[in-house]
N, C-alpha and C positions, 0 to 999 in steps of 0.2 A: 806370213804374208798378210798384209793389211788389205782389206776390202771395204770400200766406202759406198754405201747405198745413198745416192743423191736425194731420194725421196724421204729418207729417214735421218739425214744429217742434221745436227743442231743448227738452228738459225743464228745468223750473225747480225748484230746491230749494224745499220748502215744509214747514211744520210738521206737515202731515197725513201726509207721506211717501207720497203717491200720485202717479200720473202727472199732471203738470200742465205746461202750456206757456203762456207769456205771448205771445199772438198780436198784441196791440196795446197800446202803452203810450205815451201822450202826456200832456201837462200837463192835458188835458181829460177823458180817459177811459182805462179799462183793460179789456182782454178777455183772459180766461184760459180755456183749453180743459182740462177735467178728464176723465180716464178712470178710473172706478172698476171694478176687476175684481170678480168674484164674491166676496161676503162682505167687501169693503172698505167703509170709512166714513170720512168726514171727522170730525174732532173738533168738538164743538159750539164755536161761536165767534161773535164779534160783529164786524161790519164797520162802520167809522165813517162810511160813506156808503151811499146807496141802492144796491141791487144788483138786477139781474134775471137770471134763469137761463133758458136756452133749451135744452130737451132735444133732442139730436141723434139718439141711438140708445139702445135698451134701455129698461128700466123700473127706476125707483129710488124710494126713499122720501125725501121732503123734510120736514124739521121746521123750522117757523118759529114762534117763540114757543111757544105751547101747541098749535098745530095740526100734524097729521101727515097726509100724503097720499101715495098712490102716484101717480106720474106717468110719462108715456111720451113718445115722439117727437112733435115739433112743438107741445109745450106750453111756454108762457112763464109763469114764476112770479116775481112781484115780491116783494122782501124789503126792508122799510124799514130805514134806518140804525139801528144800535144794538139790533137785536132778535136774540137768540140764534137761530142756525140751524145745520143740518148736513144732509148727504146720506148715504145708505146704499144699497148695492147688495146686495139679498138674493136676487138671481136667479142663474142659472147662466151668464149671458152678460155681456159688458162693457156698461157704462153710460157714455155720453158726454154731457157738458153744457157749454155755454158760460156763463161767468160774466162779466157786464158791470157794471163799477163806474163810476157817474157821479155826481158828478165823480170824477176820479182821487183816491184817498185820500191825504191828506197825513200820516196817521198809520197805524201798523201795525194789522192785524187782531188782536183780542185773543182768545186761546184761553181757554175756560172749563174 
């Protein structure tokens, strides 16, 4: 049995230049663990597949399309394919979120 510790997983290079680790990556799905430190943000981008986010720790701002909302632990946020979105941490504590892409994207995320 494979067990992956999100806090100890190897960091993955990403265009947002934030702490991100790919925890699960198969032909069917992909799971990424992102940590945004205080005042860090992802660049606005479009994912070619449906995504859902699950907040693990902290509070952050999620923007999907024209909607913006502050979210916190144990909240799940769906984001449809090809809708611009991004995350921001405007707090003074780390913000951790799981990003689940289903199905696994065959093309790259597009930065805006």
